C-alpha positions in Angstrom: -120.3 -42.5 -134.6 -118.1 -40.3 -132.5 -114.4 -40.5 -133.0 -112.6 -42.6 -130.4 -110.8 -40.6 -127.7 -113.0 -37.5 -128.0 -116.0 -36.4 -125.9 -119.0 -34.7 -127.3 -119.3 -31.0 -126.5 -122.4 -30.0 -124.5 -123.9 -26.6 -124.6 -126.3 -25.1 -122.2 -129.9 -24.7 -123.6 -131.0 -21.3 -124.8 -127.3 -20.2 -125.2 -126.2 -18.4 -128.3 -122.9 -17.2 -129.6 -121.8 -13.6 -129.3 -120.7 -12.1 -132.6 -117.5 -10.1 -133.0 -119.6 -6.9 -133.6 -121.4 -7.4 -130.4 -118.1 -7.8 -128.5 -117.0 -4.4 -129.8 -120.1 -2.8 -128.4 -119.6 -4.2 -124.9 -117.8 -1.7 -122.7 -116.2 -2.4 -119.4 -116.5 0.1 -116.7 -113.2 1.5 -115.5 -112.3 0.6 -112.0 -110.6 3.1 -109.7 -107.3 1.8 -108.4 -105.0 3.2 -105.8 -101.4 2.0 -105.3 -98.9 2.4 -102.5 -97.4 5.6 -104.1 -100.7 7.4 -103.5 -99.9 7.5 -99.8 -97.7 10.4 -98.8 -94.4 9.1 -97.7 -92.8 10.6 -94.6 -89.2 9.9 -93.4 -89.0 7.3 -90.8 -86.7 7.6 -87.7 -84.0 4.9 -87.6 -82.4 2.6 -85.0 -78.9 1.3 -84.7 -77.0 -1.5 -83.1 -74.2 -1.4 -80.5 -70.9 -0.1 -82.0 -68.4 -2.0 -79.9 -65.3 -3.9 -80.8 -65.6 -7.7 -80.9 -63.6 -9.9 -78.6 -63.6 -7.4 -75.6 -66.1 -6.5 -73.0 -68.9 -4.5 -74.5 -70.3 -1.2 -73.2 -74.0 -1.2 -72.8 -76.3 1.7 -73.7 -80.1 2.0 -73.5 -81.6 3.3 -76.7 -85.1 4.1 -75.2 -86.8 2.8 -78.3 -90.5 3.8 -78.5 -92.6 0.8 -77.8 -96.2 0.0 -78.5 -98.6 -0.8 -75.6 -98.5 -4.6 -76.3 -95.8 -7.1 -75.8 -92.4 -6.5 -77.3 -90.9 -9.7 -78.3 -87.9 -8.8 -80.4 -84.7 -8.6 -78.3 -83.0 -5.2 -78.6 -79.2 -5.2 -79.2 -78.5 -2.1 -77.2 -80.3 -2.6 -73.9 -78.8 -5.0 -71.4 -82.2 -6.0 -70.1 -83.9 -8.9 -71.6 -87.3 -8.3 -73.4 -90.3 -8.2 -71.2 -92.1 -11.5 -70.7 -95.2 -12.0 -72.9 -98.5 -11.8 -71.3 -100.6 -15.0 -71.0 -103.9 -15.2 -72.8 -107.3 -15.0 -71.3 -109.9 -17.3 -72.8 -112.7 -15.3 -74.4 -116.1 -16.4 -75.6 -116.6 -16.1 -79.4 -119.4 -13.8 -80.4 -121.1 -14.4 -83.7 -121.0 -10.7 -84.4 -117.2 -10.5 -84.0 -115.1 -10.8 -87.1 -113.4 -14.2 -87.2 -110.7 -15.9 -89.1 -110.0 -19.7 -89.4 -106.5 -20.7 -88.2 -106.5 -24.5 -88.1 -102.8 -24.7 -89.3 -101.7 -23.1 -86.0 -103.3 -26.0 -84.1 -101.3 -28.8 -85.8 -98.9 -30.7 -83.5 -96.5 -31.2 -86.4 -95.8 -27.4 -86.5 -94.1 -27.2 -83.1 -90.6 -28.4 -82.3 -89.8 -30.1 -78.9 -87.5 -28.0 -76.8 -84.2 -29.9 -76.4 -83.0 -29.7 -72.7 -79.4 -30.3 -73.7 -79.1 -26.6 -74.6 -79.6 -25.5 -71.0 -76.5 -25.4 -68.7 -76.3 -28.3 -66.3 -76.6 -26.3 -63.1 -80.0 -25.0 -64.2 -81.3 -28.5 -65.2 -80.4 -29.9 -61.8 -81.6 -27.0 -59.8 -84.2 -27.2 -57.1 -85.8 -24.1 -58.7 -87.2 -26.1 -61.6 -91.0 -25.5 -61.9 -93.5 -28.2 -61.2 -95.2 -29.8 -64.3 -98.6 -28.3 -63.4 -97.3 -24.7 -62.9 -99.8 -22.3 -64.6 -98.7 -20.4 -67.7 -99.1 -17.1 -66.0 -96.6 -18.1 -63.3 -94.1 -19.5 -65.8 -94.0 -16.2 -67.6 -93.8 -14.0 -64.5 -90.9 -16.1 -63.0 -88.9 -16.2 -66.2 -89.3 -19.9 -67.1 -89.4 -19.1 -70.8 -88.5 -22.6 -72.0 -91.3 -24.2 -70.0 -93.7 -21.5 -71.1 -92.9 -22.2 -74.7 -93.7 -25.9 -74.2 -96.9 -25.0 -72.3 -98.1 -22.7 -75.0 -97.6 -25.4 -77.7 -99.4 -27.9 -75.5 -102.4 -25.6 -75.2 -102.5 -24.9 -78.9 -102.4 -28.6 -79.8 -104.7 -29.8 -77.0 -107.8 -29.9 -79.2 -109.7 -27.7 -76.7 -109.5 -24.5 -78.8 -111.7 -23.8 -81.8 -109.9 -22.9 -85.0 -112.1 -19.7 -85.1 -111.0 -18.5 -81.7 -108.3 -16.4 -83.3 -107.7 -14.2 -80.2 -106.7 -17.1 -78.0 -104.8 -18.8 -80.8 -102.7 -15.8 -81.7 -102.0 -14.9 -78.1 -100.7 -18.4 -77.4 -98.8 -18.4 -80.7 -97.2 -15.1 -79.8 -96.2 -16.4 -76.4 -94.7 -19.5 -78.0 -92.6 -17.5 -80.5 -91.5 -14.9 -78.0 -90.5 -17.5 -75.4 -88.5 -19.4 -78.1 -86.5 -16.2 -78.8 -86.0 -15.5 -75.0 -84.9 -19.1 -74.6 -82.2 -18.7 -77.2 -83.9 -20.7 -79.9 -84.8 -18.1 -82.6 -84.2 -20.8 -85.2 -87.2 -22.7 -84.0 -89.2 -19.5 -83.8 -88.3 -18.6 -87.4 -89.4 -22.1 -88.6 -92.7 -22.0 -86.7 -93.5 -18.5 -87.9 -93.6 -19.5 -91.6 -97.3 -20.7 -91.7 -98.6 -17.5 -90.4 -96.3 -15.5 -92.6 -97.6 -17.3 -95.6 -101.2 -16.8 -94.5 -100.5 -13.0 -94.1 -98.9 -12.9 -97.6 -102.0 -14.6 -99.1 -104.4 -12.4 -97.4 -102.6 -9.2 -98.2 -102.4 -10.0 -101.9 -104.3 -8.0 -104.6 -106.6 -11.0 -105.4 -108.8 -10.2 -102.3 -110.9 -7.1 -101.8 -109.1 -4.3 -99.9 -111.6 -4.0 -97.1 -111.6 -7.8 -96.6 -107.8 -7.8 -96.5 -107.6 -5.0 -94.0 -110.2 -6.7 -91.8 -108.3 -9.9 -91.6 -104.9 -8.3 -91.0 -106.2 -6.1 -88.2 -107.2 -9.2 -86.3 -103.5 -10.1 -86.0 -101.9 -8.2 -83.1 -99.5 -5.5 -84.2 -96.6 -6.8 -82.0 -97.0 -10.3 -83.4 -96.7 -8.9 -86.9 -93.5 -7.1 -85.9 -92.1 -10.3 -84.4 -93.0 -12.3 -87.5 -91.2 -9.7 -89.6 -88.1 -10.0 -87.4 -88.1 -13.7 -87.6 -88.4 -13.6 -91.3 -85.1 -11.8 -91.6 -83.3 -14.6 -89.8 -83.6 -16.8 -92.8 -80.6 -16.7 -95.1 -80.9 -14.1 -97.9 -84.1 -12.6 -96.5 -82.6 -9.4 -95.0 -83.7 -7.1 -97.9 -87.1 -8.8 -97.8 -87.3 -7.8 -94.2 -86.6 -4.2 -95.0 -89.3 -4.2 -97.6 -91.7 -5.8 -95.1 -91.0 -2.9 -92.7 -91.8 -0.3 -95.4 -95.1 -2.2 -96.1 -96.0 -1.9 -92.5 -95.0 1.7 -92.6 -97.4 2.4 -95.4 -100.2 0.8 -93.3 -99.2 3.0 -90.3 -99.4 6.2 -92.5 -102.8 5.2 -93.9 -104.2 4.5 -90.4 -102.7 7.7 -89.0 -104.3 9.7 -91.8 -107.6 8.0 -91.2 -107.4 8.7 -87.5 -106.6 12.4 -88.2 -109.6 12.7 -90.5 -111.8 11.0 -87.8 -110.5 13.5 -85.2 -109.1 10.7 -83.0 -105.9 12.1 -81.5 -105.1 9.0 -79.4 -105.2 6.7 -82.4 -103.2 9.2 -84.4 -100.5 9.3 -81.7 -100.5 5.5 -81.5 -99.9 5.0 -85.3 -97.3 7.8 -85.5 -95.4 6.2 -82.6 -95.5 2.9 -84.4 -94.3 4.5 -87.5 -91.4 5.9 -85.6 -90.5 2.5 -84.2 -90.6 1.0 -87.7 -88.1 3.6 -88.8 -85.8 2.5 -85.9 -86.1 -1.1 -87.0 -85.3 -0.2 -90.7 -82.0 1.4 -89.6 -81.2 -1.7 -87.5 -81.8 -4.0 -90.5 -79.5 -1.8 -92.6 -76.8 -2.0 -89.9 -77.1 -5.8 -89.8 -76.7 -5.8 -93.5 -73.5 -3.7 -93.1 -75.1 -0.9 -95.2 -73.7 1.9 -93.1 -73.8 4.5 -95.8 -77.5 3.8 -96.4 -78.2 3.9 -92.6 -76.5 7.4 -92.4 -78.5 8.7 -95.4 -81.6 7.3 -93.7 -80.7 9.2 -90.5 -79.9 12.4 -92.4 -83.1 12.4 -94.3 -85.1 12.6 -91.0 -87.0 15.8 -90.4 -89.2 16.2 -87.4 -90.0 18.8 -84.8 -90.7 16.5 -82.0 -88.0 17.0 -79.3 -88.0 13.4 -77.9 -87.6 12.0 -81.4 -84.7 14.3 -82.1 -82.9 13.3 -78.9 -83.4 9.6 -79.8 -82.1 10.2 -83.3 -79.0 12.0 -81.9 -78.4 9.0 -79.7 -78.5 6.5 -82.6 -76.5 8.7 -85.0 -73.8 8.9 -82.3 -73.7 5.1 -82.0 -73.4 4.7 -85.8 -70.7 7.3 -86.1 -68.7 5.5 -83.4 -69.2 2.2 -85.1 -67.7 3.4 -88.4 -65.0 5.3 -86.6 -66.1 8.9 -87.3 -65.4 10.2 -83.8 -65.5 13.9 -84.8 -69.0 13.5 -86.2 -70.0 11.5 -83.1 -68.8 14.3 -80.7 -70.6 16.9 -82.8 -73.8 14.9 -82.5 -73.4 14.4 -78.8 -73.1 18.2 -78.4 -76.6 18.5 -79.9 -78.2 16.5 -77.1 -79.9 18.5 -74.4 -77.9 19.1 -71.3 -81.0 18.2 -69.2 -80.3 14.5 -70.1 -78.2 13.6 -67.0 -77.4 10.0 -68.1 -77.4 9.5 -71.9 -75.1 12.4 -72.8 -72.4 11.5 -70.2 -72.6 7.8 -71.3 -72.1 8.7 -74.9 -69.3 11.1 -74.0 -67.5 8.3 -72.2 -68.0 6.0 -75.2 -66.5 8.6 -77.5 -63.5 8.9 -75.1 -63.2 5.1 -75.1 -63.2 5.0 -78.9 -60.4 7.6 -79.0 -58.3 5.5 -76.6 -58.5 8.1 -73.8 -59.4 5.4 -71.2 -58.6 7.5 -68.1 -60.9 10.3 -69.3 -63.7 7.7 -69.9 -63.1 6.3 -66.4 -63.3 9.8 -64.9 -66.5 10.6 -66.7 -68.3 7.5 -65.7 -66.9 7.5 -62.1 -68.6 10.9 -61.4 -71.8 9.6 -63.0 -71.7 6.4 -61.0 -71.5 8.5 -57.8 -74.8 10.1 -58.6 -76.4 7.0 -60.2 -75.0 4.0 -58.1 -78.1 1.8 -58.8 -78.0 2.4 -62.6 -76.8 -0.9 -64.1 -75.9 0.7 -67.4 -73.5 3.1 -65.7 -72.0 0.4 -63.6 -71.5 -2.0 -66.5 -69.9 0.7 -68.7 -67.6 1.9 -65.9 -66.4 -1.7 -65.4 -65.7 -2.0 -69.1 -63.7 1.3 -69.0 -61.7 0.0 -66.0 -60.9 -3.1 -68.1 -59.7 -1.1 -71.0 -57.6 1.1 -68.6 -55.9 -1.9 -67.2 -57.7 -1.9 -63.8 -58.8 -5.5 -64.0 -59.4 -6.0 -60.3 -61.6 -2.9 -60.1 -63.5 -4.0 -63.2 -64.1 -7.5 -61.9 -65.2 -6.3 -58.4 -67.6 -3.7 -59.9 -69.2 -6.0 -62.4 -69.4 -9.0 -60.0 -71.4 -6.8 -57.6 -74.3 -6.8 -60.2 -74.4 -10.6 -60.2 -75.3 -10.6 -56.5 -78.8 -9.3 -57.4 -80.7 -11.8 -59.5 -82.7 -9.0 -61.2 -79.5 -7.5 -62.6 -78.3 -10.6 -64.4 -78.7 -9.8 -68.1 -77.0 -11.3 -71.2 -74.7 -8.3 -71.7 -73.4 -8.6 -68.1 -72.7 -12.3 -68.5 -70.8 -11.7 -71.7 -68.7 -9.1 -70.2 -68.0 -11.1 -67.0 -67.0 -14.3 -68.8 -64.8 -12.3 -71.2 -63.0 -10.9 -68.2 -62.4 -14.5 -67.0 -60.9 -15.4 -70.3 -58.6 -12.3 -70.2 -57.6 -12.6 -66.5 -57.0 -16.3 -65.8 -56.1 -19.6 -67.4 -58.8 -21.3 -65.4 -61.6 -19.5 -67.3 -63.7 -22.7 -67.8 -63.7 -23.4 -64.0 -64.7 -19.8 -63.3 -67.5 -19.9 -65.9 -68.9 -23.1 -64.4 -68.8 -21.6 -60.9 -70.6 -18.5 -62.3 -73.3 -20.7 -63.8 -73.8 -22.5 -60.5 -74.0 -19.2 -58.7 -76.7 -17.8 -61.0 -78.7 -21.0 -60.9 -78.8 -20.7 -57.1 -80.2 -17.2 -57.3 -83.5 -18.5 -58.4 -86.2 -17.3 -60.8 -86.2 -13.8 -62.2 -88.7 -12.1 -64.5 -85.8 -11.4 -66.9 -85.3 -15.1 -67.4 -83.7 -17.7 -65.2 -82.5 -20.7 -67.3 -79.4 -19.9 -69.3 -77.9 -21.9 -72.2 -74.3 -22.9 -72.2 -73.5 -20.4 -74.9 -74.2 -17.4 -72.7 -71.3 -18.6 -70.4 -69.1 -19.4 -73.4 -69.1 -23.0 -72.3 
C-alpha cells in the first residue's frame, strides 16, 4: 500500500535517466549577446525651464524646441502658447498581414475617470458657447473643447465597437484622451490612466522576449505617445529619476534606429531619428531642472558638442536661461553674445531678461520697446514688455499693454492669464472681483484652438 498523503510518481514510457558522465559531455552553444553599452553614446542636447522669480509676473520666452511630425502633448514651460490640439483618429480596416497587438485593457470602462465639471470656472459652464452633446470629436479638438474631447475619446474607447486588435484606432483615441486631460488641467487623471500602457511597455521591452519581437511591438506605439507616457510617469511622487532613465532608454533606441537608417542609406529617416534624439536631450535637461539638479544640467549642457548651427543657437538659448535662473548673470551675458546677430527676436529678448535680472529695469524697457516697434504683433515681445513695465513701476502701461492681448481670443494663453491676475493682486484690493470679470470676458470670447474652458486655478480663484 502507498503511504497516506503521498502520490505515486509517474514517468513517461521509454524515458531513461541521464548519468552524470553524460551531463558533462553535453555542451551548450554560446549565445551572442549585446547590451546597451554596445551602442555608441553621443551627447544629447538639453532643455531648460523658465528662470523667473516666483510671486511676480513672469517673462515669457519661446524655446523653439524641435518637435516630431506627430502630435506634441507635453506642455512646454517656456512657450506661452498651449500645446497643439491632438488630431482625431480615422478608423482603419485591419489587414491580416499588418502586425497587430492585443490591447483589451485600454477598452475597459473602469480605467477612465469621469471629468468633474466643478473644476471649470462658472462663466464657462454657463456660457452659450458650450458644445452640443453630438458634436464630432474633430470639431471638439479644433475648437479647443478639450474637456469634452477627453470624455468623447473615453466613450469611443469603451463603446464596444472597437476590436482589441485595432491598435491604431485604440492608441490614437488613447493619446487624444491623455493629451486632452493634460490640456484640461487634469494631469493627475492622465498619469493614473497611463499606468496600464506603461506596464505593458515595460513587460514587452523586457529581456524575456526575443529582441525582434520586442521592437516590433514597441514600434506600433506612436512615438509621441511614448514621450507623453514618459512625461506622465514623472508626475508620480519619487519617479523623477526613473523618468530620466526612461529618456535615456528612448535615446538608445533613437541612436540604434539612426544608425540603421544610415546603413540603409535613408537620409530622411536618419534626420528624423537624430532630431528626436535632440529633443530627448532637451527633455533630459528639463527633468534635471525640475529635480533642482542645476549643476548636473550645466554639465549636461557643457558636454554637448555638435556642428549643427540651429542646434548651437538653441543650446545657447537654454544655457542663458539656466544661468539666469541660478543667478550667474555674467555667464548668461557671455552666452548671449555667442548667439548670431541675425536672430532679430531671441537675442534682444534674452538681453532684456539679463537686464531685468540685474535690476536695470529702464534698460530692459528700452530694449523691448524698440523691439516692440518692429514686432507689434509678437505676443512674446508684448508680454515681456508689460512685465518689464511692471518691474519698472509703470503699472498703468503694463496693464494697458497686457490687457490688449486679451481682446483677441487667439492670444489668451496660460502665461498671459497668470501675469494679468498677478497684476490685479498687486494693483488693487478688489482683485477677486477683477479676476471674476476677466473670467466672464474670456468666456464671452468663444472657442479658440488654444483651448477655451479655463479652470478656476488659472484665474487664481
